[in-house]
N, C-alpha and C positions, 0 to 999 in steps of 0.2 A: 390227285391225292385229297381224301377229306383233311379237313381242319377242324378240329373240337376242342381246341385248347386255345388260351390265349398266346397268340405269335404276333411278330410282325415282320413286316418285309413282304416279299412276293415270290410265289414257286416259278414264276415265269422270268424268261430272259428279258432285258431290257429292250425296249423297241423306242427308243426315243426318236428313230427316224420316223416313226408315226405322227409324232405331236402335231404336225401341221393338219393333221385330219380330225385331230380328235374334237375340234370345236367346228361351230357352224362356219362353211366359208365365207370370208367376208365378199365374195365376189356373187354370191346367189341375191339375185336381185328380189325385192319385195315388193308383190303388187296385189295391194289388199284390194281383189275383186270379189263382188258379192255374188256368192252362190247360184247358178242357174236354178229355176225352179222345173225344168223338163224332166223326164225321166231318162235315167240314165241309159246309155245303150249297152246292151249285154251280149257278150261274145263268147261264144263256148269253143270255138277252134282257131287254129291260127290265121284261117282265111278270113272269118269273122272279126278278128282282133285286127288285122293287117288295115280290113277295108272300114273300120270305124276309127282309125287312127290316121289313114292317108291325108283326110282333108285338113286335119291339122297341120301334120308334117307339110304339106304342099304349102299352107298358108304361114309355115315359118312359125309356128306357136311353139313355146316351150312346153313338155309333157311330163307331168310328174307321176311318178307310182309309189303307191302305199300296198306294198303285199301283206296279205293277213291271211290266216284261217278262217274266217270268219265268225261268228257266235261275236259279232263286233258289239263292244260295249263302250263309253265315254272316252276311255283311253285311245280307242282306234279314232273316233271323232275329234279328238285333239290331234292326231296325226295326220289327218284329212286336212283338217284347218289350215295346220302348220305348211302342209303340201299346196295347199289349194292359194296360199298367199303369195308362194315365191314361182308360179306357174300360169300358165293359160289354160292347160289342159289337164283334169286331175283322173288317173286311170286308178282304180282300184283291182287288184286279184283276190279271188276267194278261193281258196284251194288247200284242204287238208292234206298235206304232204306224206303219202305213207314211207317215204324212205327216211324221214327224220325220226320215225317210231322204231322203238326195239319191239321184237315180239311179245314182249311180256308189258308192253305199255299200252296206252288207251287212244288206239286209232279208231276202232271200231266205236268205242263209246263217246270219241272227242264231239262237245255240241256241235250240231249243224242247225241252224236257224235262219235258213234261206228268206223266209218269207220276211221275217225281221229286219235282217242285213239289208234286204233290198230296199226296204222302207227306209232304212236310217240312212243308206247311200244317196236315196232321192232327195231325201230332206236337208243331205250336207253338199248338195251342188255336184254331186260325182259325174262326170262326163262318161264313163267308159268304165265297165265292169267286166273283168275277165275271169270268167267261172267254168274252167276247162274240167273236162274227165280225165281221169286218171291215165287213160291212153292216148291223149293228147300232148300231156307232159311225158308221159314214157310209153312210146310206140312198141316197144319190145316188153313191155310188162315193167313194175317197179322193183321186181326182182331179179332182173337182166337190164340193169342202169347202164352196163356197157360204160362208157367212160364217165367218171365221175370226177369231181373236184376235192383235191386233197387238202384238207384245210391246215394241215402242219403242226407243229408241236404246241402252239397255242389251243388246240383243241383235245388235247391229252390231259387236260389238268380241269380242275374246278369242275363245271357241267361236264366236261370231256371224260372225267375220271368215273363219274356214274354212269354215263350216257356214250360209250365210245364209238357210236355210230352216227351219232345226232347231227354232228357239224358237218359230216361230210354231205349228209343228205339236206340240210340246210342249205348250205354253198352252193350244193348242185341244184337244188329248185330254184333259188335265187338268181345263178347265172342262167340258166332256162329263160327264167322272166324278163331279165337283163336283155337278152337275146331277142326276146319275141317283141317286146314293150319298145323296147330302146328308147329309154327316157332320157328327158336329160339330168334328172335329178330323182332319187329314189328316198324316202324318207322311212327310220324303222325308230322305234322306242327304244330310250335307254333303259327300261327297265330289265331289257336281255341285253346288258352290256357287253357281256363277251360276244354275242352274237354279233353285235353290231360292229365290235373292234375287228372280229374276222371279217364281213362282209365288207368294211373298208380297205381291209390289207388286200381282200381278192381282187377288189375292183381296182384297186392300184398295182399291184403285181401283175396282173392280167390285161393291164391296158385297157380297162374297161372305159367307153367313154359317158360314164355319168358320174354324178357327184351323188356321193351317201352323205346323206344328213341325219343325226340323231335329234330328236325332240324329246323335251323332259317326259319324266315319269307322271302320270296323273294318278293322283291319290284319293281314296275315300275320304268322308270327313274325319274318321277316327286314323287316319294314315296308312291305313291297308294300301297297297299298289293294286291298281286295278289289272285283273286278268281274267280271261276266259275260263280258268280253271277256279277261280273264286266261288262259281256255285255250284262245284263239288261238297262245297263245305256247308255241312250243319251248321244251325246257330251257336251251338257251344264251340265249335272247332273256329268258326269265324271270330267269335272273340278271342280264341286265344292265339290266333293269327296274327294280330295286331302286334305281338310280341316282336316280330320280323322288323317291323318299320319303329316300334322303341328304341330296339336294341342298337338298330343303325344310327337313329337321332342321339342316343346316349354317346355312341362312338364319334359323332360329328361333334358333339359338344366339349368332349376330351381331348381335339385335335391340337389346340396349342399345346398340350403336354408332350406331344409326339406320338408315333407310332405305336410303342408299347401301351401306352396309355388309352389309346383310339380302341385297340383290340380287345385288351382288359374291360373295359366299361362295357364293351356290345358284347363280349361273352357272358359277363356276369348277368344282364338282362336276360339275353336269349335262353340261356341254360336254368335260370330260376323258372322261367314259364311252364306250367303243365302242359302236358299233352302236345309238346313243342320237341321234335327230334332233329338236332343239328346235323345237318351234312357238311357243310363247310363256314367258315368265317375267315375272310381272306381280305388284306389291305393292298392294292397295288396303285402304280402310279395312272395316268389317265390314258396309257398305252397299254395297259395291263402285265407292264414291267416293275421293277424295284420301287418302290416308293421312296422319296428323297425329302429330308429334313426342309421345310420351308418352301414346299410343292406343292401344287394341286395332287389330290389323291382322289381314289375309289374306292370305298368298303364294299363289299359284297357279301351276300349271304344267302344261302339255300336250306331250308329244312323241310321236314315233313310233317303237317299237320292234320292226323288221321292217316287217311290214305292219301292224301294230296300233297304233291312236292310244290314248293311255292318257291320263289326267288326275289329278290328285292338288292337295292344297291343304292346308295346315296355319294354324291362328292363332297368332297373337304378340304380345307387349306390345312398341310400340316405344320407345326410350328416346329422350331429350330433344333429340337431335340433329337439326337442320333438315332439311325436305325442301328437297333443293336444286335438282332440275330441275323446270322447269313442262314441262307437258303440250304448250302450244303451242311450244315451244322445241324441241321434237324432230325 
């Protein structure tokens, strides 16, 4: 459901049982090891991946995974550094997953920058790059994926309302990557907060032996969240896009006044910006459920700037003002 007027509360069922997974686990060890300077091992098949990781497993080393679609930027670099500190072996996947794109989306035009990506991975001390072809991940073809992961009701709102097949594709490919790499931990960015929540839920519900960690969003100097799709923006659109982070910051600054004030402040900023077409603005608790007074919450926004659709979110601590709007009353 799209939300383009100031509202409070959440569209989603309360998921308080997930709260233990919302923050980085205290059991994850931090091992600040300097990155190696050798070139990463590149694996393109299941067999090559298994051969690359087998020595690490034999030696009892912890393996971390940072899944990406390439077009790497400083935000990805931060995820890799976060994973590197917490593991002995850092694996990065580079795969533009066709099943998470709808037919009218940008799969064909999605930036593919292999040479630059390889150089960045080498500089950051990545041990193994898994860069499979489509037929490795989908032997029967992406249009005949067969068994897939049903993401459940959380995938039908916010991003899921606009992109109804997106999260099925995301969870299916992440489940495949978890099965192939068998990491001890996997790191995802908080910028795609709904995605992070769904992946955590999948790993817990399906008893996957992997710890899913969220790393903070990395921003440009003016506040814009880093994204591979930012390169689609022309100079004028790039200036307009900062309205998303400014709106979120306005909401965070109003947090002491409660949920209604948060959404009203953010809404005023984003709707006043020229050339920014708001898709949704939503306030949830940290588990994507109903926000509660006096508790931590998450403010999420999606908007189109020109032809580019951008996402962002920020965490905040709500004041004690009551949540006034019941989701069923909207």
